[in-house]
PQR file with spaces between the fields and no chain letter, atoms N, CA, C, O and H, PARSE charges and radii, in Angstrom:
ATOM       1  N    LEU     1      92.104  133.898  116.201 -0.4000 1.5000
ATOM       2  CA   LEU     1      93.235  134.601  115.591 -0.0000 2.0000
ATOM       3  C    LEU     1      92.716  135.887  114.968  0.5500 1.7000
ATOM       4  O    LEU     1      91.873  135.851  114.072 -0.5500 1.4000
ATOM       5  N    ASN     2      93.211  137.003  115.433 -0.4000 1.5000
ATOM       6  CA   ASN     2      92.881  138.312  114.862 -0.0000 2.0000
ATOM       7  C    ASN     2      94.027  138.727  113.953  0.5500 1.7000
ATOM       8  O    ASN     2      95.123  138.994  114.448 -0.5500 1.4000
ATOM       9  H    ASN     2      93.896  137.032  116.161  0.4000 1.0000
ATOM      10  N    GLY     3      93.825  138.790  112.692 -0.4000 1.5000
ATOM      11  CA   GLY     3      94.928  139.203  111.830 -0.0000 2.0000
ATOM      12  C    GLY     3      94.625  139.017  110.369  0.5500 1.7000
ATOM      13  O    GLY     3      93.491  138.749  109.972 -0.5500 1.4000
ATOM      14  H    GLY     3      92.936  138.573  112.290  0.4000 1.0000
ATOM      15  N    VAL     4      95.663  139.165  109.580 -0.4000 1.5000
ATOM      16  CA   VAL     4      95.555  139.070  108.128 -0.0000 2.0000
ATOM      17  C    VAL     4      96.493  137.970  107.663  0.5500 1.7000
ATOM      18  O    VAL     4      97.656  137.932  108.065 -0.5500 1.4000
ATOM      19  H    VAL     4      96.584  139.383  109.902  0.4000 1.0000
ATOM      20  N    ALA     5      96.007  137.094  106.836 -0.4000 1.5000
ATOM      21  CA   ALA     5      96.857  136.056  106.260 -0.0000 2.0000
ATOM      22  C    ALA     5      97.338  136.514  104.898  0.5500 1.7000
ATOM      23  O    ALA     5      96.562  137.042  104.101 -0.5500 1.4000
ATOM      24  H    ALA     5      95.063  137.125  106.510  0.4000 1.0000
ATOM      25  N    SER     6      98.609  136.314  104.634 -0.4000 1.5000
ATOM      26  CA   SER     6      99.187  136.736  103.370 -0.0000 2.0000
ATOM      27  C    SER     6      98.880  135.747  102.256  0.5500 1.7000
ATOM      28  O    SER     6      98.897  136.123  101.084 -0.5500 1.4000
ATOM      29  H    SER     6      99.240  135.885  105.282  0.4000 1.0000
ATOM      30  N    GLY     7      98.609  134.540  102.580 -0.4000 1.5000
ATOM      31  CA   GLY     7      98.348  133.534  101.563 -0.0000 2.0000
ATOM      32  C    GLY     7      99.227  132.328  101.775  0.5500 1.7000
ATOM      33  O    GLY     7     100.384  132.463  102.175 -0.5500 1.4000
ATOM      34  H    GLY     7      98.594  134.235  103.532  0.4000 1.0000
ATOM      35  N    LYS     8      98.701  131.160  101.514 -0.4000 1.5000
ATOM      36  CA   LYS     8      99.467  129.953  101.806 -0.0000 2.0000
ATOM      37  C    LYS     8     100.503  129.629  100.739  0.5500 1.7000
ATOM      38  O    LYS     8     101.424  128.858  101.004 -0.5500 1.4000
ATOM      39  H    LYS     8      97.762  131.051  101.189  0.4000 1.0000
ATOM      40  N    ASN     9     100.383  130.183   99.567 -0.4000 1.5000
ATOM      41  CA   ASN     9     101.323  129.889   98.483 -0.0000 2.0000
ATOM      42  C    ASN     9     102.100  131.124   98.069  0.5500 1.7000
ATOM      43  O    ASN     9     102.253  131.391   96.877 -0.5500 1.4000
ATOM      44  H    ASN     9      99.634  130.810   99.352  0.4000 1.0000
ATOM      45  N    SER    10     102.583  131.864   99.021 -0.4000 1.5000
ATOM      46  CA   SER    10     103.346  133.069   98.694 -0.0000 2.0000
ATOM      47  C    SER    10     104.800  132.853   99.072  0.5500 1.7000
ATOM      48  O    SER    10     105.144  131.894   99.763 -0.5500 1.4000
ATOM      49  H    SER    10     102.459  131.647   99.989  0.4000 1.0000
ATOM      50  N    GLU    11     105.637  133.750   98.612 -0.4000 1.5000
ATOM      51  CA   GLU    11     107.062  133.581   98.864 -0.0000 2.0000
ATOM      52  C    GLU    11     107.740  134.911   99.138  0.5500 1.7000
ATOM      53  O    GLU    11     107.323  135.963   98.654 -0.5500 1.4000
ATOM      54  H    GLU    11     105.358  134.529   98.050  0.4000 1.0000
ATOM      55  N    MET    12     108.798  134.827   99.932 -0.4000 1.5000
ATOM      56  CA   MET    12     109.677  135.983  100.109 -0.0000 2.0000
ATOM      57  C    MET    12     110.744  135.861   99.037  0.5500 1.7000
ATOM      58  O    MET    12     111.181  134.758   98.706 -0.5500 1.4000
ATOM      59  H    MET    12     109.137  133.972  100.325  0.4000 1.0000
ATOM      60  N    LEU    13     111.157  136.980   98.503 -0.4000 1.5000
ATOM      61  CA   LEU    13     112.199  136.947   97.491 -0.0000 2.0000
ATOM      62  C    LEU    13     113.025  138.215   97.549  0.5500 1.7000
ATOM      63  O    LEU    13     112.701  139.155   98.276 -0.5500 1.4000
ATOM      64  H    LEU    13     110.802  137.876   98.771  0.4000 1.0000
ATOM      65  N    ILE    14     114.076  138.227   96.786 -0.4000 1.5000
ATOM      66  CA   ILE    14     114.986  139.372   96.747 -0.0000 2.0000
ATOM      67  C    ILE    14     115.061  139.868   95.309  0.5500 1.7000
ATOM      68  O    ILE    14     115.369  139.106   94.392 -0.5500 1.4000
ATOM      69  H    ILE    14     114.338  137.464   96.196  0.4000 1.0000
ATOM      70  N    ASP    15     114.777  141.148   95.124 -0.4000 1.5000
ATOM      71  CA   ASP    15     114.947  141.773   93.810 -0.0000 2.0000
ATOM      72  C    ASP    15     116.347  142.373   93.745  0.5500 1.7000
ATOM      73  O    ASP    15     116.809  142.996   94.700 -0.5500 1.4000
ATOM      74  H    ASP    15     114.526  141.767   95.868  0.4000 1.0000
ATOM      75  N    PHE    16     117.009  142.182   92.621 -0.4000 1.5000
ATOM      76  CA   PHE    16     118.297  142.823   92.374 -0.0000 2.0000
ATOM      77  C    PHE    16     118.060  143.928   91.359  0.5500 1.7000
ATOM      78  O    PHE    16     117.589  143.672   90.251 -0.5500 1.4000
ATOM      79  H    PHE    16     116.633  141.676   91.845  0.4000 1.0000
ATOM      80  N    MET    17     118.385  145.151   91.736 -0.4000 1.5000
ATOM      81  CA   MET    17     118.077  146.304   90.887 -0.0000 2.0000
ATOM      82  C    MET    17     119.329  147.111   90.598  0.5500 1.7000
ATOM      83  O    MET    17     120.273  147.141   91.387 -0.5500 1.4000
ATOM      84  H    MET    17     118.768  145.359   92.636  0.4000 1.0000
ATOM      85  N    LEU    18     119.309  147.762   89.449 -0.4000 1.5000
ATOM      86  CA   LEU    18     120.407  148.639   89.066 -0.0000 2.0000
ATOM      87  C    LEU    18     120.266  149.984   89.772  0.5500 1.7000
ATOM      88  O    LEU    18     119.150  150.480   89.926 -0.5500 1.4000
ATOM      89  H    LEU    18     118.541  147.738   88.808  0.4000 1.0000
ATOM      90  N    PRO    19     121.368  150.577   90.200 -0.5600 1.5000
ATOM      91  CA   PRO    19     121.286  151.888   90.833  0.2800 2.0000
ATOM      92  C    PRO    19     121.104  153.030   89.830  0.5500 1.7000
ATOM      93  O    PRO    19     120.820  154.164   90.217 -0.5500 1.4000
ATOM      94  N    VAL    20     121.268  152.726   88.554 -0.4000 1.5000
ATOM      95  CA   VAL    20     121.094  153.728   87.494 -0.0000 2.0000
ATOM      96  C    VAL    20     120.208  153.122   86.406  0.5500 1.7000
ATOM      97  O    VAL    20     120.110  151.900   86.296 -0.5500 1.4000
ATOM      98  H    VAL    20     121.499  151.805   88.240  0.4000 1.0000
ATOM      99  N    SER    21     119.567  153.963   85.609 -0.4000 1.5000
ATOM     100  CA   SER    21     118.661  153.432   84.592 -0.0000 2.0000
ATOM     101  C    SER    21     119.127  153.683   83.169  0.5500 1.7000
ATOM     102  O    SER    21     118.456  153.273   82.222 -0.5500 1.4000
ATOM     103  H    SER    21     119.647  154.956   85.698  0.4000 1.0000
ATOM     104  N    ASP    22     120.246  154.337   83.001 -0.4000 1.5000
ATOM     105  CA   ASP    22     120.658  154.711   81.640 -0.0000 2.0000
ATOM     106  C    ASP    22     121.826  153.886   81.100  0.5500 1.7000
ATOM     107  O    ASP    22     122.525  154.323   80.186 -0.5500 1.4000
ATOM     108  H    ASP    22     120.792  154.669   83.770  0.4000 1.0000
ATOM     109  N    VAL    23     122.039  152.689   81.667 -0.4000 1.5000
ATOM     110  CA   VAL    23     123.118  151.829   81.186 -0.0000 2.0000
ATOM     111  C    VAL    23     122.585  150.402   81.008  0.5500 1.7000
ATOM     112  O    VAL    23     121.553  150.031   81.568 -0.5500 1.4000
ATOM     113  H    VAL    23     121.471  152.334   82.409  0.4000 1.0000
ATOM     114  N    SER    24     123.314  149.622   80.220 -0.4000 1.5000
ATOM     115  CA   SER    24     122.948  148.222   80.031 -0.0000 2.0000
ATOM     116  C    SER    24     123.401  147.408   81.243  0.5500 1.7000
ATOM     117  O    SER    24     124.167  147.895   82.075 -0.5500 1.4000
ATOM     118  H    SER    24     124.152  149.923   79.765  0.4000 1.0000
ATOM     119  N    LEU    25     122.930  146.188   81.335 -0.4000 1.5000
ATOM     120  CA   LEU    25     123.363  145.315   82.436 -0.0000 2.0000
ATOM     121  C    LEU    25     124.881  145.132   82.433  0.5500 1.7000
ATOM     122  O    LEU    25     125.510  145.100   83.492 -0.5500 1.4000
ATOM     123  H    LEU    25     122.307  145.792   80.659  0.4000 1.0000
ATOM     124  N    ALA    26     125.461  145.013   81.248 -0.4000 1.5000
ATOM     125  CA   ALA    26     126.908  144.816   81.132 -0.0000 2.0000
ATOM     126  C    ALA    26     127.696  146.027   81.628  0.5500 1.7000
ATOM     127  O    ALA    26     128.826  145.878   82.095 -0.5500 1.4000
ATOM     128  H    ALA    26     124.950  145.039   80.388  0.4000 1.0000
ATOM     129  N    GLU    27     127.116  147.216   81.531 -0.4000 1.5000
ATOM     130  CA   GLU    27     127.808  148.442   81.933 -0.0000 2.0000
ATOM     131  C    GLU    27     127.449  148.890   83.355  0.5500 1.7000
ATOM     132  O    GLU    27     127.975  149.889   83.846 -0.5500 1.4000
ATOM     133  H    GLU    27     126.199  147.336   81.152  0.4000 1.0000
ATOM     134  N    ALA    28     126.566  148.159   84.003 -0.4000 1.5000
ATOM     135  CA   ALA    28     126.103  148.564   85.331 -0.0000 2.0000
ATOM     136  C    ALA    28     127.244  148.535   86.345  0.5500 1.7000
ATOM     137  O    ALA    28     128.069  147.622   86.333 -0.5500 1.4000
ATOM     138  H    ALA    28     126.138  147.347   83.605  0.4000 1.0000
ATOM     139  N    PRO    29     127.287  149.539   87.221 -0.5600 1.5000
ATOM     140  CA   PRO    29     128.340  149.577   88.236  0.2800 2.0000
ATOM     141  C    PRO    29     128.120  148.560   89.350  0.5500 1.7000
ATOM     142  O    PRO    29     129.015  148.351   90.169 -0.5500 1.4000
ATOM     143  N    GLY    30     126.979  147.938   89.399 -0.4000 1.5000
ATOM     144  CA   GLY    30     126.648  146.957   90.434 -0.0000 2.0000
ATOM     145  C    GLY    30     125.143  146.899   90.621  0.5500 1.7000
ATOM     146  O    GLY    30     124.383  147.481   89.847 -0.5500 1.4000
ATOM     147  H    GLY    30     126.252  148.108   88.734  0.4000 1.0000
ATOM     148  N    PHE    31     124.734  146.207   91.634 -0.4000 1.5000
ATOM     149  CA   PHE    31     123.316  146.047   91.925 -0.0000 2.0000
ATOM     150  C    PHE    31     123.065  146.328   93.395  0.5500 1.7000
ATOM     151  O    PHE    31     123.982  146.251   94.212 -0.5500 1.4000
ATOM     152  H    PHE    31     125.351  145.735   92.263  0.4000 1.0000
ATOM     153  N    PHE    32     121.827  146.654   93.732 -0.4000 1.5000
ATOM     154  CA   PHE    32     121.434  146.653   95.133 -0.0000 2.0000
ATOM     155  C    PHE    32     120.235  145.732   95.249  0.5500 1.7000
ATOM     156  O    PHE    32     119.506  145.522   94.279 -0.5500 1.4000
ATOM     157  H    PHE    32     121.082  146.717   93.068  0.4000 1.0000
ATOM     158  N    ASN    33     120.033  145.185   96.439 -0.4000 1.5000
ATOM     159  CA   ASN    33     118.946  144.232   96.591 -0.0000 2.0000
ATOM     160  C    ASN    33     117.898  144.764   97.553  0.5500 1.7000
ATOM     161  O    ASN    33     118.162  145.633   98.384 -0.5500 1.4000
ATOM     162  H    ASN    33     120.625  145.356   97.226  0.4000 1.0000
ATOM     163  N    SER    34     116.710  144.217   97.413 -0.4000 1.5000
ATOM     164  CA   SER    34     115.576  144.650   98.215 -0.0000 2.0000
ATOM     165  C    SER    34     114.662  143.458   98.456  0.5500 1.7000
ATOM     166  O    SER    34     114.359  142.706   97.530 -0.5500 1.4000
ATOM     167  H    SER    34     116.495  143.511   96.738  0.4000 1.0000
ATOM     168  N    ALA    35     114.222  143.284   99.704 -0.4000 1.5000
ATOM     169  CA   ALA    35     113.301  142.192  100.028 -0.0000 2.0000
ATOM     170  C    ALA    35     111.930  142.497   99.445  0.5500 1.7000
ATOM     171  O    ALA    35     111.438  143.620   99.561 -0.5500 1.4000
ATOM     172  H    ALA    35     114.468  143.895  100.456  0.4000 1.0000
ATOM     173  N    LYS    36     111.324  141.520   98.832 -0.4000 1.5000
ATOM     174  CA   LYS    36     110.018  141.675   98.193 -0.0000 2.0000
ATOM     175  C    LYS    36     109.172  140.442   98.463  0.5500 1.7000
ATOM     176  O    LYS    36     109.586  139.536   99.187 -0.5500 1.4000
ATOM     177  H    LYS    36     111.724  140.608   98.739  0.4000 1.0000
ATOM     178  N    GLY    37     107.999  140.417   97.882 -0.4000 1.5000
ATOM     179  CA   GLY    37     107.080  139.303   98.018 -0.0000 2.0000
ATOM     180  C    GLY    37     105.977  139.641   99.002  0.5500 1.7000
ATOM     181  O    GLY    37     106.170  140.458   99.902 -0.5500 1.4000
ATOM     182  H    GLY    37     107.662  141.152   97.294  0.4000 1.0000
ATOM     183  N    SER    38     104.825  139.018   98.833 -0.4000 1.5000
ATOM     184  CA   SER    38     103.670  139.383   99.655 -0.0000 2.0000
ATOM     185  C    SER    38     103.880  139.181  101.150  0.5500 1.7000
ATOM     186  O    SER    38     103.402  140.015  101.919 -0.5500 1.4000
ATOM     187  H    SER    38     104.668  138.355   98.101  0.4000 1.0000
ATOM     188  N    PRO    39     104.568  138.124  101.626 -0.5600 1.5000
ATOM     189  CA   PRO    39     104.767  138.033  103.077  0.2800 2.0000
ATOM     190  C    PRO    39     105.567  139.208  103.631  0.5500 1.7000
ATOM     191  O    PRO    39     105.265  139.726  104.706 -0.5500 1.4000
ATOM     192  N    THR    40     106.576  139.614  102.897 -0.4000 1.5000
ATOM     193  CA   THR    40     107.386  140.762  103.323 -0.0000 2.0000
ATOM     194  C    THR    40     106.560  142.038  103.305  0.5500 1.7000
ATOM     195  O    THR    40     106.589  142.808  104.265 -0.5500 1.4000
ATOM     196  H    THR    40     106.822  139.193  102.024  0.4000 1.0000
ATOM     197  N    ASN    41     105.832  142.267  102.236 -0.4000 1.5000
ATOM     198  CA   ASN    41     105.028  143.484  102.113 -0.0000 2.0000
ATOM     199  C    ASN    41     103.976  143.583  103.212  0.5500 1.7000
ATOM     200  O    ASN    41     103.792  144.651  103.795 -0.5500 1.4000
ATOM     201  H    ASN    41     105.809  141.641  101.456  0.4000 1.0000
ATOM     202  N    VAL    42     103.290  142.490  103.498 -0.4000 1.5000
ATOM     203  CA   VAL    42     102.249  142.501  104.531 -0.0000 2.0000
ATOM     204  C    VAL    42     102.863  142.725  105.911  0.5500 1.7000
ATOM     205  O    VAL    42     102.353  143.530  106.689 -0.5500 1.4000
ATOM     206  H    VAL    42     103.439  141.622  103.024  0.4000 1.0000
ATOM     207  N    ALA    43     103.938  142.030  106.217 -0.4000 1.5000
ATOM     208  CA   ALA    43     104.580  142.178  107.531 -0.0000 2.0000
ATOM     209  C    ALA    43     105.075  143.607  107.751  0.5500 1.7000
ATOM     210  O    ALA    43     104.894  144.167  108.832 -0.5500 1.4000
ATOM     211  H    ALA    43     104.353  141.375  105.585  0.4000 1.0000
ATOM     212  N    VAL    44     105.689  144.188  106.748 -0.4000 1.5000
ATOM     213  CA   VAL    44     106.198  145.562  106.864 -0.0000 2.0000
ATOM     214  C    VAL    44     105.044  146.555  107.004  0.5500 1.7000
ATOM     215  O    VAL    44     105.110  147.468  107.827 -0.5500 1.4000
ATOM     216  H    VAL    44     105.836  143.734  105.870  0.4000 1.0000
ATOM     217  N    ALA    45     103.998  146.383  106.212 -0.4000 1.5000
ATOM     218  CA   ALA    45     102.850  147.300  106.282 -0.0000 2.0000
ATOM     219  C    ALA    45     102.186  147.248  107.654  0.5500 1.7000
ATOM     220  O    ALA    45     101.857  148.290  108.222 -0.5500 1.4000
ATOM     221  H    ALA    45     103.945  145.642  105.543  0.4000 1.0000
ATOM     222  N    ILE    46     101.988  146.057  108.187 -0.4000 1.5000
ATOM     223  CA   ILE    46     101.380  145.917  109.512 -0.0000 2.0000
ATOM     224  C    ILE    46     102.246  146.585  110.570  0.5500 1.7000
ATOM     225  O    ILE    46     101.734  147.293  111.438 -0.5500 1.4000
ATOM     226  H    ILE    46     102.255  145.211  107.727  0.4000 1.0000
ATOM     227  N    SER    47     103.546  146.366  110.503 -0.4000 1.5000
ATOM     228  CA   SER    47     104.463  146.980  111.470 -0.0000 2.0000
ATOM     229  C    SER    47     104.451  148.497  111.376  0.5500 1.7000
ATOM     230  O    SER    47     104.467  149.181  112.400 -0.5500 1.4000
ATOM     231  H    SER    47     103.961  145.792  109.798  0.4000 1.0000
ATOM     232  N    LYS    48     104.424  149.036  110.150 -0.4000 1.5000
ATOM     233  CA   LYS    48     104.400  150.494  109.964 -0.0000 2.0000
ATOM     234  C    LYS    48     103.112  151.111  110.504  0.5500 1.7000
ATOM     235  O    LYS    48     103.092  152.280  110.891 -0.5500 1.4000
ATOM     236  H    LYS    48     104.412  148.481  109.318  0.4000 1.0000
ATOM     237  N    LEU    49     102.034  150.319  110.528 -0.4000 1.5000
ATOM     238  CA   LEU    49     100.761  150.802  111.057 -0.0000 2.0000
ATOM     239  C    LEU    49     100.651  150.599  112.569  0.5500 1.7000
ATOM     240  O    LEU    49      99.605  150.862  113.163 -0.5500 1.4000
ATOM     241  H    LEU    49     102.049  149.370  110.214  0.4000 1.0000
ATOM     242  N    GLY    50     101.739  150.128  113.186 -0.4000 1.5000
ATOM     243  CA   GLY    50     101.760  149.963  114.635 -0.0000 2.0000
ATOM     244  C    GLY    50     101.344  148.589  115.118  0.5500 1.7000
ATOM     245  O    GLY    50     101.258  148.359  116.324 -0.5500 1.4000
ATOM     246  H    GLY    50     102.588  149.914  112.704  0.4000 1.0000
ATOM     247  N    GLY    51     101.085  147.680  114.206 -0.4000 1.5000
ATOM     248  CA   GLY    51     100.684  146.331  114.591 -0.0000 2.0000
ATOM     249  C    GLY    51     101.882  145.418  114.759  0.5500 1.7000
ATOM     250  O    GLY    51     103.024  145.804  114.511 -0.5500 1.4000
ATOM     251  H    GLY    51     101.155  147.867  113.226  0.4000 1.0000
ATOM     252  N    LYS    52     101.594  144.201  115.185 -0.4000 1.5000
ATOM     253  CA   LYS    52     102.635  143.184  115.323 -0.0000 2.0000
ATOM     254  C    LYS    52     102.429  142.154  114.222  0.5500 1.7000
ATOM     255  O    LYS    52     101.298  141.785  113.907 -0.5500 1.4000
ATOM     256  H    LYS    52     100.666  143.888  115.386  0.4000 1.0000
ATOM     257  N    SER    53     103.508  141.704  113.652 -0.4000 1.5000
ATOM     258  CA   SER    53     103.414  140.710  112.591 -0.0000 2.0000
ATOM     259  C    SER    53     104.464  139.635  112.811  0.5500 1.7000
ATOM     260  O    SER    53     105.472  139.858  113.481 -0.5500 1.4000
ATOM     261  H    SER    53     104.427  142.004  113.907  0.4000 1.0000
ATOM     262  N    VAL    54     104.215  138.480  112.242 -0.4000 1.5000
ATOM     263  CA   VAL    54     105.174  137.374  112.307 -0.0000 2.0000
ATOM     264  C    VAL    54     105.259  136.727  110.928  0.5500 1.7000
ATOM     265  O    VAL    54     104.329  136.797  110.125 -0.5500 1.4000
ATOM     266  H    VAL    54     103.396  138.299  111.697  0.4000 1.0000
ATOM     267  N    PHE    55     106.373  136.113  110.689 -0.4000 1.5000
ATOM     268  CA   PHE    55     106.549  135.319  109.475 -0.0000 2.0000
ATOM     269  C    PHE    55     106.622  133.861  109.900  0.5500 1.7000
ATOM     270  O    PHE    55     107.480  133.487  110.700 -0.5500 1.4000
ATOM     271  H    PHE    55     107.128  136.056  111.341  0.4000 1.0000
ATOM     272  N    ILE    56     105.738  133.050  109.375 -0.4000 1.5000
ATOM     273  CA   ILE    56     105.759  131.615  109.648 -0.0000 2.0000
ATOM     274  C    ILE    56     106.095  130.936  108.332  0.5500 1.7000
ATOM     275  O    ILE    56     105.279  130.904  107.411 -0.5500 1.4000
ATOM     276  H    ILE    56     105.042  133.354  108.725  0.4000 1.0000
ATOM     277  N    GLY    57     107.273  130.407  108.255 -0.4000 1.5000
ATOM     278  CA   GLY    57     107.721  129.794  107.014 -0.0000 2.0000
ATOM     279  C    GLY    57     109.160  129.367  107.145  0.5500 1.7000
ATOM     280  O    GLY    57     109.670  129.225  108.257 -0.5500 1.4000
ATOM     281  H    GLY    57     107.936  130.433  109.003  0.4000 1.0000
ATOM     282  N    LYS    58     109.808  129.163  106.046 -0.4000 1.5000
ATOM     283  CA   LYS    58     111.200  128.719  106.016 -0.0000 2.0000
ATOM     284  C    LYS    58     112.036  129.688  105.204  0.5500 1.7000
ATOM     285  O    LYS    58     111.595  130.213  104.182 -0.5500 1.4000
ATOM     286  H    LYS    58     109.394  129.278  105.144  0.4000 1.0000
ATOM     287  N    LEU    59     113.250  129.916  105.678 -0.4000 1.5000
ATOM     288  CA   LEU    59     114.257  130.658  104.924 -0.0000 2.0000
ATOM     289  C    LEU    59     115.482  129.761  104.830  0.5500 1.7000
ATOM     290  O    LEU    59     115.788  129.019  105.764 -0.5500 1.4000
ATOM     291  H    LEU    59     113.608  129.490  106.508  0.4000 1.0000
ATOM     292  N    GLY    60     116.168  129.830  103.727 -0.4000 1.5000
ATOM     293  CA   GLY    60     117.363  129.015  103.569 -0.0000 2.0000
ATOM     294  C    GLY    60     118.484  129.452  104.497  0.5500 1.7000
ATOM     295  O    GLY    60     118.591  130.625  104.854 -0.5500 1.4000
ATOM     296  H    GLY    60     115.920  130.433  102.969  0.4000 1.0000
ATOM     297  N    ASP    61     119.325  128.487  104.884 -0.4000 1.5000
ATOM     298  CA   ASP    61     120.478  128.770  105.740 -0.0000 2.0000
ATOM     299  C    ASP    61     121.655  129.183  104.858  0.5500 1.7000
ATOM     300  O    ASP    61     122.717  128.561  104.859 -0.5500 1.4000
ATOM     301  H    ASP    61     119.238  127.534  104.593  0.4000 1.0000
ATOM     302  N    VAL    62     121.420  130.263  104.102 -0.4000 1.5000
ATOM     303  CA   VAL    62     122.409  130.818  103.184 -0.0000 2.0000
ATOM     304  C    VAL    62     122.402  132.333  103.344  0.5500 1.7000
ATOM     305  O    VAL    62     121.575  132.882  104.074 -0.5500 1.4000
ATOM     306  H    VAL    62     120.557  130.768  104.101  0.4000 1.0000
ATOM     307  N    LYS    63     123.308  132.996  102.674 -0.4000 1.5000
ATOM     308  CA   LYS    63     123.454  134.451  102.809 -0.0000 2.0000
ATOM     309  C    LYS    63     122.137  135.195  102.592  0.5500 1.7000
ATOM     310  O    LYS    63     121.799  136.085  103.372 -0.5500 1.4000
ATOM     311  H    LYS    63     123.980  132.551  102.082  0.4000 1.0000
ATOM     312  N    PHE    64     121.393  134.846  101.552 -0.4000 1.5000
ATOM     313  CA   PHE    64     120.153  135.561  101.264 -0.0000 2.0000
ATOM     314  C    PHE    64     119.074  135.264  102.295  0.5500 1.7000
ATOM     315  O    PHE    64     118.302  136.154  102.655 -0.5500 1.4000
ATOM     316  H    PHE    64     121.667  134.122  100.918  0.4000 1.0000
ATOM     317  N    GLY    65     119.010  134.031  102.772 -0.4000 1.5000
ATOM     318  CA   GLY    65     118.067  133.701  103.843 -0.0000 2.0000
ATOM     319  C    GLY    65     118.373  134.478  105.109  0.5500 1.7000
ATOM     320  O    GLY    65     117.458  134.958  105.778 -0.5500 1.4000
ATOM     321  H    GLY    65     119.636  133.309  102.480  0.4000 1.0000
ATOM     322  N    HIS    66     119.648  134.607  105.446 -0.4000 1.5000
ATOM     323  CA   HIS    66     120.064  135.382  106.627 -0.0000 2.0000
ATOM     324  C    HIS    66     119.707  136.855  106.445  0.5500 1.7000
ATOM     325  O    HIS    66     119.282  137.515  107.393 -0.5500 1.4000
ATOM     326  H    HIS    66     120.391  134.217  104.902  0.4000 1.0000
ATOM     327  N    MET    67     119.882  137.371  105.217 -0.4000 1.5000
ATOM     328  CA   MET    67     119.544  138.762  104.954 -0.0000 2.0000
ATOM     329  C    MET    67     118.049  138.998  105.150  0.5500 1.7000
ATOM     330  O    MET    67     117.660  139.990  105.767 -0.5500 1.4000
ATOM     331  H    MET    67     120.228  136.834  104.448  0.4000 1.0000
ATOM     332  N    LEU    68     117.207  138.106  104.635 -0.4000 1.5000
ATOM     333  CA   LEU    68     115.762  138.249  104.788 -0.0000 2.0000
ATOM     334  C    LEU    68     115.358  138.188  106.261  0.5500 1.7000
ATOM     335  O    LEU    68     114.507  138.960  106.704 -0.5500 1.4000
ATOM     336  H    LEU    68     117.523  137.301  104.133  0.4000 1.0000
ATOM     337  N    ALA    69     115.961  137.281  107.014 -0.4000 1.5000
ATOM     338  CA   ALA    69     115.655  137.171  108.446 -0.0000 2.0000
ATOM     339  C    ALA    69     116.020  138.463  109.173  0.5500 1.7000
ATOM     340  O    ALA    69     115.277  138.919  110.043 -0.5500 1.4000
ATOM     341  H    ALA    69     116.652  136.654  106.654  0.4000 1.0000
ATOM     342  N    LYS    70     117.150  139.047  108.823 -0.4000 1.5000
ATOM     343  CA   LYS    70     117.589  140.293  109.452 -0.0000 2.0000
ATOM     344  C    LYS    70     116.613  141.435  109.127  0.5500 1.7000
ATOM     345  O    LYS    70     116.282  142.240  109.998 -0.5500 1.4000
ATOM     346  H    LYS    70     117.754  138.677  108.117  0.4000 1.0000
ATOM     347  N    ILE    71     116.162  141.498  107.887 -0.4000 1.5000
ATOM     348  CA   ILE    71     115.220  142.554  107.481 -0.0000 2.0000
ATOM     349  C    ILE    71     113.917  142.426  108.264  0.5500 1.7000
ATOM     350  O    ILE    71     113.351  143.429  108.696 -0.5500 1.4000
ATOM     351  H    ILE    71     116.430  140.844  107.179  0.4000 1.0000
ATOM     352  N    LEU    72     113.444  141.208  108.445 -0.4000 1.5000
ATOM     353  CA   LEU    72     112.183  140.994  109.149 -0.0000 2.0000
ATOM     354  C    LEU    72     112.268  141.341  110.634  0.5500 1.7000
ATOM     355  O    LEU    72     111.263  141.693  111.251 -0.5500 1.4000
ATOM     356  H    LEU    72     113.904  140.392  108.093  0.4000 1.0000
ATOM     357  N    LYS    73     113.459  141.243  111.199 -0.4000 1.5000
ATOM     358  CA   LYS    73     113.613  141.593  112.632 -0.0000 2.0000
ATOM     359  C    LYS    73     113.544  143.088  112.796  0.5500 1.7000
ATOM     360  O    LYS    73     113.651  143.592  113.914 -0.5500 1.4000
ATOM     361  H    LYS    73     114.276  140.957  110.697  0.4000 1.0000
């Protein structure tokens, strides 16, 4: 196997961030989300460098799991 392992105890996750920084959470107009976590970061970096990457793991059969799967494709 030629490649880089992200780690056996890592996770993909979703960060929810405010689109503005000068308001409280209660006053925020909404949030945007972004895929994060070491498996996501490694896969994206390898792809941007022209390599091929795969994710071997589990994603939930829910909206956020579907979103992560779509991002990885």
